[in-house]
VOFI-752713 format. One record per residue: residue in three letters; chain; x, y, z of N, C-alpha, C in turn. Coordinates in steps of 0.05 Angstrom, whole numbers, always signed. Each point is the difference from the previous one (the first is absolute). Example, Ala and Ser with C-alpha at 12.3 -4.5 7.8 and 13.67 -1.06 7.14 Angstrom:
2
+------+-----+--------+--------+--------+--------+--------+--------+--------+--------+--------+
: type : mol :    n.u :    n.v :    n.w :   ca.u :   ca.v :   ca.w :    c.u :    c.v :    c.w :
+------+-----+--------+--------+--------+--------+--------+--------+--------+--------+--------+
:  ALA :   A :   +264 :   -114 :   +156 :    -18 :    +24 :     +0 :    +18 :    +24 :     +0 :
:  SER :   A :     -7 :    +21 :    -14 :    +16 :    +24 :     +1 :    -15 :    +22 :    +14 :
+------+-----+--------+--------+--------+--------+--------+--------+--------+--------+--------+
END
This chain:
95
+------+-----+--------+--------+--------+--------+--------+--------+--------+--------+--------+
: type : mol :    n.u :    n.v :    n.w :   ca.u :   ca.v :   ca.w :    c.u :    c.v :    c.w :
+------+-----+--------+--------+--------+--------+--------+--------+--------+--------+--------+
:  MET :   A :   +566 :   +191 :   +330 :    -26 :     +7 :    +10 :    -21 :     -6 :    -22 :
:  ARG :   A :     +7 :     +4 :    -25 :    -19 :     -5 :    -21 :     -6 :    -30 :     -2 :
:  SER :   A :    +21 :    -16 :     +4 :     -5 :    -29 :     -2 :    -18 :    -10 :    +22 :
:  ALA :   A :     +2 :    +11 :    +24 :    -18 :     -7 :    +22 :    -29 :     +7 :     -7 :
:  ALA :   A :     -3 :    +24 :    -12 :    -27 :     +9 :     -7 :    -12 :    -19 :    -22 :
:  PHE :   A :    +18 :     -8 :    -19 :     -9 :    -17 :    -22 :     -8 :    -28 :    +11 :
:  ILE :   A :    +16 :    -10 :    +19 :     -7 :    -26 :    +12 :    -26 :     +1 :    +15 :
:  LEU :   A :     -4 :    +22 :    +14 :    -26 :     +4 :    +15 :    -23 :     +1 :    -20 :
:  LEU :   A :     +3 :    +14 :    -22 :    -21 :     +2 :    -20 :     -6 :    -28 :    -12 :
:  VAL :   A :    +20 :    -15 :     -6 :     -4 :    -27 :    -11 :    -15 :    -17 :    +20 :
:  CYS :   A :     +8 :     +1 :    +25 :    -14 :    -15 :    +21 :    -29 :     +7 :     +3 :
:  LEU :   A :     -6 :    +26 :     -1 :    -28 :     +9 :     +2 :    -16 :     -9 :    -24 :
:  LEU :   A :    +11 :     +1 :    -24 :    -14 :     -9 :    -23 :     -5 :    -30 :     +0 :
:  SER :   A :    +20 :    -15 :     +9 :     -4 :    -29 :     +1 :    -21 :     -8 :    +20 :
:  VAL :   A :     -3 :    +15 :    +21 :    -21 :     -6 :    +20 :    -27 :     +7 :    -13 :
:  HIS :   A :     -2 :    +21 :    -15 :    -25 :     +8 :    -12 :    -10 :    -20 :    -21 :
:  VAL :   A :    +17 :    -12 :    -16 :     -9 :    -17 :    -21 :     -4 :    -29 :     +9 :
:  LYS :   A :     +6 :     -6 :    +24 :     -3 :    -28 :    +10 :    -29 :     -9 :     -3 :
:  GLY :   A :     -4 :    -23 :    -12 :    -26 :    -11 :     -4 :    -15 :    +10 :    -24 :
:  LEU :   A :    +12 :    +17 :    -16 :    -14 :    +10 :    -24 :     +2 :    -20 :    -23 :
:  VAL :   A :    -19 :     +2 :    -18 :     -1 :    -18 :    -22 :    +14 :    +13 :    -24 :
:  ILE :   A :    +16 :    -15 :    -14 :    +11 :    +10 :    -26 :    -12 :    -17 :    -22 :
:  SER :   A :     -5 :    +13 :    -22 :    -11 :    -14 :    -23 :    +22 :     -5 :    -21 :
:  SER :   A :     +7 :    -25 :     -3 :    +19 :     -7 :    -21 :     -8 :    -28 :    -10 :
:  ARG :   A :     -2 :     -2 :    -26 :     -9 :    -25 :    -12 :    +21 :    -21 :     +3 :
:  GLY :   A :     -8 :    -25 :     +6 :    +18 :    -22 :     +1 :    +18 :     +0 :    +25 :
:  ARG :   A :     -7 :    +16 :    +20 :    +16 :     +0 :    +24 :    -19 :     +2 :    +24 :
:  CYS :   A :    +12 :     -1 :    +23 :    -17 :     +3 :    +24 :    -12 :    +28 :     +2 :
:  HIS :   A :    -24 :     +2 :    +11 :    -13 :    +25 :     +3 :    +11 :    +15 :    +25 :
:  CYS :   A :     +7 :    -15 :    +21 :     +8 :    +12 :    +25 :    +30 :     +4 :     +1 :
:  MET :   A :     +8 :    +23 :    +11 :    +29 :     +6 :     +1 :    +13 :    -14 :    +24 :
:  ASP :   A :    -15 :     -5 :    +21 :    +11 :    -12 :    +24 :    -20 :    -19 :    +12 :
:  ALA :   A :     +4 :     -8 :    +25 :    -18 :    -20 :    +13 :    -28 :    +12 :     +4 :
:  GLY :   A :     -3 :    +26 :     +2 :    -26 :    +12 :     +5 :     -6 :     +6 :    +29 :
:  VAL :   A :    -23 :    +12 :     +4 :     -8 :     +8 :    +27 :    -13 :    -24 :    +14 :
:  LYS :   A :     +0 :     +0 :    +26 :    -11 :    -22 :    +15 :    -29 :     +2 :     +6 :
:  PHE :   A :    -11 :    +25 :     -1 :    -29 :     +3 :     +7 :    -11 :    +25 :    -14 :
:  ILE :   A :    -24 :     -3 :     -9 :    -16 :    +23 :    -10 :    -28 :     -3 :    +13 :
:  PRO :   A :    -10 :    +21 :    +13 :    -27 :     -3 :    +12 :    -20 :     -9 :    -21 :
:  PRO :   A :    -15 :    -22 :     +5 :    -19 :    -11 :    -19 :    -20 :    +20 :    -11 :
:  LYS :   A :     -8 :    +20 :    +16 :    -20 :    +20 :     -9 :    +12 :    +17 :    -23 :
:  GLN :   A :    +26 :     +1 :     -2 :    +13 :    +17 :    -21 :     +3 :    -15 :    -26 :
:  ILE :   A :     -5 :    -27 :     +0 :     +6 :    -16 :    -24 :    -25 :     -2 :    -17 :
:  GLU :   A :     +4 :     +7 :    -26 :    -22 :     -4 :    -20 :     +1 :    -28 :    -12 :
:  LYS :   A :    +24 :     -8 :     -8 :     +3 :    -27 :    -11 :    +28 :    -10 :     +5 :
:  ILE :   A :     +3 :    -27 :     -1 :    +26 :    -12 :     +3 :     +4 :    -20 :    -23 :
:  GLU :   A :    +23 :     +1 :    -12 :     +7 :    -18 :    -21 :    +24 :    -17 :     +9 :
:  VAL :   A :     -2 :    -26 :     -4 :    +22 :    -18 :     +8 :    +12 :    -12 :    -26 :
:  TYR :   A :    +26 :     +2 :     -2 :    +14 :    -11 :    -23 :    +18 :    -22 :    +10 :
:  SER :   A :     -4 :    -24 :    -11 :    +17 :    -23 :     +7 :    +27 :     +3 :    -13 :
:  PRO :   A :    +20 :    -14 :    +11 :    +26 :     +1 :    -13 :     -2 :    -10 :    -29 :
:  SER :   A :    +17 :    +11 :    -17 :     +0 :     -7 :    -28 :    +28 :     +1 :    -11 :
:  GLN :   A :     +4 :     -6 :    -26 :    +26 :     +2 :    -12 :    +11 :    +28 :     +0 :
:  SER :   A :    -18 :    +20 :     -2 :     +9 :    +28 :     -1 :     +5 :    +12 :    +28 :
:  CYS :   A :    -13 :    -12 :    +20 :     +4 :     +9 :    +28 :     -1 :    -24 :    +19 :
:  PRO :   A :    +21 :     -6 :    +14 :     +1 :    -24 :    +16 :    -14 :     +3 :    +27 :
:  HIS :   A :    -11 :    +24 :     +6 :    -13 :     +5 :    +26 :    -30 :     +2 :     -2 :
:  MET :   A :    -14 :     -9 :    +21 :    -28 :     +6 :     +2 :     -3 :    +30 :     +6 :
:  GLU :   A :    -19 :    +13 :    -14 :     -4 :    +28 :     +5 :    -29 :     +5 :     +7 :
:  ILE :   A :     -5 :    +17 :    +20 :    -27 :     +8 :     +8 :     -1 :    +30 :     -2 :
:  ILE :   A :    -18 :    +10 :    -18 :     -2 :    +28 :     -5 :    -27 :    +10 :     +8 :
:  ALA :   A :     -1 :    +19 :    +19 :    -25 :    +12 :    +10 :     -4 :    +27 :    -13 :
:  THR :   A :    -24 :     +4 :    -10 :     -8 :    +27 :    -11 :    -16 :    +14 :    +22 :
:  LEU :   A :     +8 :    +24 :     +6 :    -13 :    +15 :    +22 :    -25 :    +15 :    -10 :
:  LYS :   A :    -20 :     +1 :    +17 :    -25 :    +14 :     -7 :     +3 :    +30 :     -5 :
:  GLU :   A :    +14 :    +12 :    +18 :     +2 :    +30 :     +1 :    +11 :    +12 :    -26 :
:  ASN :   A :    +22 :    -11 :    -10 :    +13 :    +13 :    -22 :     +8 :    -19 :    -23 :
:  GLY :   A :     -7 :    -25 :     +2 :     +6 :    -20 :    -20 :    +29 :     -8 :     +0 :
:  GLU :   A :    +16 :     +9 :    +20 :    +28 :     -7 :     +2 :     +2 :    -30 :     +4 :
:  GLN :   A :    +21 :    -12 :    -11 :     +5 :    -28 :     +4 :    +24 :     -4 :    +18 :
:  LYS :   A :     -3 :    -19 :    +19 :    +22 :     -7 :    +18 :     +4 :    -30 :     +1 :
:  CYS :   A :    +25 :     -7 :     +2 :     +6 :    -29 :     +2 :     -2 :     -8 :    +29 :
:  LEU :   A :    -12 :    -23 :     +5 :     -1 :    -12 :    +26 :    +21 :    -22 :     +2 :
:  ASN :   A :    +13 :     -2 :    +22 :    +19 :    -21 :     +5 :    -14 :    -27 :     +2 :
:  PRO :   A :     +4 :    -19 :    -18 :    -15 :    -26 :     +1 :     +7 :    -16 :    +25 :
:  GLU :   A :    +22 :     +6 :    +14 :     +7 :    -14 :    +24 :    -11 :    +13 :    +25 :
:  SER :   A :    -14 :    +23 :     -2 :    -11 :    +13 :    +23 :    -25 :    -15 :    +10 :
:  LYS :   A :     -6 :     +2 :    +25 :    -23 :    -14 :    +12 :    -26 :    +10 :    -13 :
:  PHE :   A :     -2 :    +26 :     -6 :    -24 :    +12 :    -12 :     -5 :    -13 :    -28 :
:  ALA :   A :    +21 :     -2 :    -16 :     -3 :    -11 :    -27 :     -7 :    -30 :     +1 :
:  LYS :   A :    +13 :    -14 :    +18 :     -5 :    -29 :     +2 :    -29 :     -5 :     +8 :
:  ASN :   A :    -10 :    +16 :    +19 :    -28 :     -2 :     +9 :    -19 :     +7 :    -23 :
:  PHE :   A :     +6 :    +20 :    -15 :    -16 :     +8 :    -23 :     -2 :    -22 :    -20 :
:  ILE :   A :    +22 :    -13 :     -7 :     +0 :    -22 :    -19 :    -16 :    -23 :    +10 :
:  LYS :   A :     +4 :     -6 :    +26 :    -15 :    -23 :    +12 :    -30 :     +5 :     -1 :
:  ASN :   A :     -9 :    +25 :     +7 :    -28 :     +6 :     +0 :    -11 :     +0 :    -28 :
:  ALA :   A :    +15 :    +10 :    -20 :     -9 :     +0 :    -27 :     -4 :    -29 :    -11 :
:  GLN :   A :    +18 :    -18 :     +8 :     -2 :    -28 :     -8 :    -25 :    -13 :    +12 :
:  LYS :   A :     -6 :     +7 :    +25 :    -24 :    -11 :    +14 :    -25 :     +9 :    -15 :
:  GLN :   A :     -1 :    +27 :     -7 :    -23 :    +11 :    -13 :     -3 :    -13 :    -28 :
:  LYS :   A :    +22 :     -5 :    -14 :     -2 :    -12 :    -26 :    -11 :    -28 :     +1 :
:  ARG :   A :     +9 :    -15 :    +21 :    -10 :    -28 :     +3 :    -30 :     +0 :     +7 :
:  SER :   A :     -9 :    +19 :    +17 :    -28 :     +0 :     +8 :    -18 :     +8 :    -23 :
:  LEU :   A :    +10 :    +17 :    -19 :    -15 :     +8 :    -23 :     -1 :    -21 :    -22 :
:  GLY :   A :    +22 :    -15 :     -3 :     +3 :    -19 :    -22 :     -6 :    -27 :     +9 :
+------+-----+--------+--------+--------+--------+--------+--------+--------+--------+--------+
END
Protein backbone atom coordinates (compact mmCIF):
# COMPACT_ATOMS: atom_id res chain seq x y z
CA MET A 1 0.00 0.00 0.00
CA ARG A 2 2.87 2.37 0.78
CA SER A 3 4.47 1.76 -2.60
CA ALA A 4 1.21 2.66 -4.36
CA ALA A 5 0.99 5.90 -2.37
CA PHE A 6 4.62 6.67 -3.20
CA ILE A 7 4.05 6.07 -6.92
CA LEU A 8 0.99 8.32 -6.83
CA LEU A 9 2.98 11.06 -5.10
CA VAL A 10 5.79 10.83 -7.67
CA CYS A 11 3.25 11.05 -10.51
CA LEU A 12 1.61 14.11 -8.98
CA LEU A 13 4.95 15.84 -8.48
CA SER A 14 6.07 15.09 -12.03
CA VAL A 15 2.87 16.64 -13.39
CA HIS A 16 3.41 19.74 -11.26
CA VAL A 17 6.98 20.42 -12.44
CA LYS A 18 6.27 19.94 -16.14
CA GLY A 19 7.39 22.98 -18.09
CA LEU A 20 9.35 24.54 -15.23
CA VAL A 21 12.75 26.09 -15.80
CA ILE A 22 15.81 24.85 -13.98
CA SER A 23 18.93 26.95 -13.67
CA SER A 24 22.15 25.10 -14.23
CA ARG A 25 25.18 26.48 -15.96
CA GLY A 26 26.42 24.77 -19.06
CA ARG A 27 23.26 22.70 -19.53
CA CYS A 28 19.76 23.05 -20.86
CA HIS A 29 17.45 25.33 -18.87
CA CYS A 30 14.30 23.29 -19.54
CA MET A 31 13.73 19.91 -17.93
CA ASP A 32 11.36 18.65 -20.63
CA ALA A 33 9.74 19.70 -23.89
CA GLY A 34 7.68 22.39 -22.13
CA VAL A 35 4.10 23.55 -22.32
CA LYS A 36 2.30 24.03 -25.63
CA PHE A 37 0.50 27.29 -24.83
CA ILE A 38 0.55 30.23 -22.44
CA PRO A 39 -2.07 32.97 -22.83
CA PRO A 40 -0.21 35.96 -24.38
CA LYS A 41 -1.69 38.38 -21.82
CA GLN A 42 0.16 36.48 -19.07
CA ILE A 43 3.58 36.78 -20.74
CA GLU A 44 5.95 39.57 -19.70
CA LYS A 45 8.89 38.52 -21.88
CA ILE A 46 10.13 35.60 -23.93
CA GLU A 47 13.73 34.51 -24.35
CA VAL A 48 14.78 32.19 -27.17
CA TYR A 49 17.98 30.18 -26.84
CA SER A 50 19.38 28.53 -29.96
CA PRO A 51 21.00 25.11 -29.75
CA SER A 52 24.59 25.25 -28.52
CA GLN A 53 27.41 22.96 -27.40
CA SER A 54 26.05 22.97 -23.84
CA CYS A 55 22.43 22.31 -24.89
CA PRO A 56 21.50 20.69 -28.20
CA HIS A 57 17.87 21.89 -28.08
CA MET A 58 16.22 25.20 -28.92
CA GLU A 59 14.68 26.57 -25.73
CA ILE A 60 11.94 29.17 -25.38
CA ILE A 61 11.47 30.53 -21.87
CA ALA A 62 8.50 32.74 -21.02
CA THR A 63 8.49 34.95 -17.92
CA LEU A 64 4.99 35.49 -16.55
CA LYS A 65 3.71 38.95 -15.57
CA GLU A 66 1.82 37.93 -12.44
CA ASN A 67 4.61 36.35 -10.40
CA GLY A 68 7.78 36.38 -12.50
CA GLU A 69 7.64 32.60 -12.83
CA GLN A 70 9.46 31.18 -15.83
CA LYS A 71 7.98 28.43 -17.99
CA CYS A 72 9.42 26.58 -20.93
CA LEU A 73 7.46 26.60 -24.17
CA ASN A 74 7.61 23.63 -26.48
CA PRO A 75 9.43 24.92 -29.61
CA GLU A 76 7.45 22.43 -31.72
CA SER A 77 4.06 23.77 -30.58
CA LYS A 78 1.96 25.82 -32.98
CA PHE A 79 1.90 28.74 -30.50
CA ALA A 80 5.72 28.87 -30.25
CA LYS A 81 6.22 28.54 -34.01
CA ASN A 82 3.78 31.41 -34.65
CA PHE A 83 5.50 33.54 -32.01
CA ILE A 84 8.91 33.00 -33.62
CA LYS A 85 7.51 33.70 -37.08
CA ASN A 86 5.87 36.97 -35.92
CA ALA A 87 9.01 38.06 -34.07
CA GLN A 88 11.09 37.52 -37.21
CA LYS A 89 8.62 39.59 -39.28
CA GLN A 90 8.76 42.44 -36.75
CA LYS A 91 12.56 42.32 -36.69
CA ARG A 92 12.70 42.55 -40.51
CA SER A 93 10.27 45.48 -40.61
CA LEU A 94 12.29 47.40 -37.98
CA GLY A 95 15.70 46.68 -39.48
